[in-house]
N, C-alpha and C positions, 0 to 999 in steps of 0.2 A: 385781304390784308388785315393785319391786326391794328388795333388802336395804339397810338403812340403813348408811351408812359413817361412819367416824370421820374426823378430820382427816388421818390418815396415809393414808387411801385404802383400808384393809382392810375387809373385810365385817364385819358385826356378828357377834359370837361368836368373833372371832379366826381364822376360817378363811380360808385363802388360796385364790384361784382360779387357773386357768390352769396354766402349767408349774410354778410354784413349789409349788402344792398337790399336783401329781402326783408330784413327786420326793421320795418318802419314803426313809428310810435303807434299808429292805428292798429297794426297787426299785433304788436306787443300787448296793447290794451285788450284786444279781443281774446288773445290766448290767456291772459290773466283772468278775465271774466269767465271764460269757459272752464278754467281750472277751479275757480271758486264755485261755479254752478255744480260741477261734478262732486266737489267736496260736500256741498250742501245736500245734494241728492243722496249720496251714499252714507251720510251721517244719520239720516232719518230711516231707521230700520224697522220701526214698529208696523203692525198691520193697521190698515184703515179700511173703512167701508165706503164705497162709491156707488151712487145710484146712477145707472145708465138708463135713463127714461123710466123703464119699469123694473128690470132686474137689479138686485143689490149685489155688488161684487166686492169680495174681500180680497185684498192683495197687499203686499208690502208697500209702505209709503214711498220708498225709494223708487220702486218700479212705476208707481203712478206719476211721480214727479219727473222721472226720466221720459215717460211716454208723453207727458204734456210738453216737455222741453223739445222733444223731437218733432212733435206736431207744430209747435211754434216756429222751429227752425225751417221746416218745410214750407209753411205758409209764408214766412218772411222771405225765404229764397224765391218763392213763386212770385210774390209781388215785386221784389227787387228786379227779377228777370223781366217782368212785364213793363217796368218803367223805362227800360233801355230801348 
């Protein structure tokens, strides 16, 4: 059976379905921060030198920032998963 709807077309209980229900303020904030991080990463296009213990590696700065961001996301996801 489907949920009863009011005249405005929303589901019973005031809950919204579809895209409007999925866009919470927290998710919007995360999307905005992710977009700003990507803009910051791809605006930094010069080369940089990074010392990895002993070897010295030269790479574009955007690639180094993207790698650090991915590592941070993986570590954060790992610790958030362990908390549950």
